[in-house]
C-alpha positions, 0 to 999 in steps of 0.5 A: 500500500502506498499513500501520501497525506501532504502535497496532494495537489500534485495529483491529477484525475483527468480522464479517470472515472469515479468507481465508488463513493462510500460514507461512514460517519465522518469518513468519505472514501472516493475510489478512482480507476486511475490517477497521475502523480507529478512526482513521488519523491517519498520513494525517489521518483522525481518524474511523474508516475501513473497510479492504478486504482486509487482512493481518497480517504476524506475526514470531515468533509464539509461545505459540499456542493454538487453543481449542475450547470445549464446548457448555456452560461455560468448558471448552475443549480445545487442538487443532492448528489445523485445515487447514480453518480458513478454510472453517469459521470463519464470521466473527470475533466479537471482536478483542482486541489487547494491545500491552503483552503483544504478544498477540492473541485472535480468536474466533468460531463454527467449523462443520464439517458439522452441528457448531458450536463456539466457538473462540479463536485466541490467540498472542503475537508479536515484531512485527506489521504491518497492511497494506491496499490500499484503504479508505473513510471511515466516512461512505462506508460508511454511504452503502453504498459498499464498499472496492474489492478487486483480486480475489476467488475465486468458487466457480463461473462466474456464471449471470447477468451479463456473460460471463466471460473465458477466460484461457489461455497459448495465448489460445485460448477454452476452455469447461470451468470452471477457476479462477474469479476476479472482478477489480475494475478500479476502475470495474466488476468482471469475471470471469476463468475461468483454464485449469488447469495440471497440478496441484491448486494453486490460489492467489492473491496480491495484490502490489499493486492492479495486480499479482495472481498467480493460480496455477490448477492449477499454472499461474501468471498475473500479472494487472493487474485493469485488463486482461483479458490476463495480463502473464505466464504461466509454470509449469504444474506448480507444486505447493508454495508458501510466502511469504517477505516479498514473494517467493513461493517455488514449486516443481514436481517438479524446480525451485524458482522465486522469484516477485514482482510482476514475475513469475518472477525466479529459477529454480533449476537442476534439483534433483530427478528427479521430486518436491519436498516438505516445503519450509520456511525456517530462518535464511534457508535454504530446505530441502526433500526431493527424490525419488531414483528411482535408489536402490533404496530410493526415498529422498528426498534433502535439498537447500537454497537460500541465500535471499541468495546463491541457492546450491543444495546437495544434491538427488537430481538433482545427485547424478548430474548437474552443473547443466549436465546433464552426468553426474558422472564418478565415479572408478574404485574403485581411485582412491578411496584 
């Protein structure tokens, strides 16, 4: 892993693509498919280097604006950042980084259906770090060499080339299209077709060059791109995911799991009967809602998890049952006084 926290203004994201935008409490992570750094003096590179997949880790983002410009003139409207931003923002045109003001502006053409508008994403920050796994020199770039990325998502199974590798928990072959990922093992690329779990959650996260988490329809596969067998398979019904540093917090309908480069490192006791939603982090506390079908009002019950101590408070299931699964014995009404 390479990273810099100062002189970020030497970075250009011209012609790159915003692949993913995640927020977890005070942290925002923006992932780009590549970038250009004017120098990397920290490692002795006086000339420019071309980065592979890279990401901003932004703390304390504020004064954030998403500007949509009209067809003519300099008039713009400030809108909410669209949910399809990564799909419709074709390429980043200009990168403006003012480290004195702690301000970043990225712009480019946004196209949805047949309508196109010039957009500008502008924000200030408390601190920022740029991370990347691989890079090549400018000379290598001019020779046509590309920086290797550990993986990339494909829209569908390839029609030509080597046969894809089906990957499932059972290790049995299957023939329907799942979540398709192309891996780079450092020498060649290969395509994996991951069997889907029970939900609509499809997601990938690179912890390092040799640890990639693939969530395919709620089923989690921890992969090393150099191997065509998963290191670990777990989950199956994951629905919600947020990033907290180098830990992924993932929930299904009943529990919350903490996942890092080693796999699932902690599993909460049962929190909900059948539904967890609205996860967010505030002051190192994970908070969310859990569904309570036992109540005639079908209410959602608050719960929280201390991210340092992992102490769980609240939750619909825990209103009626202990963490051991035994029912909570309620005192008779005449003993309540």
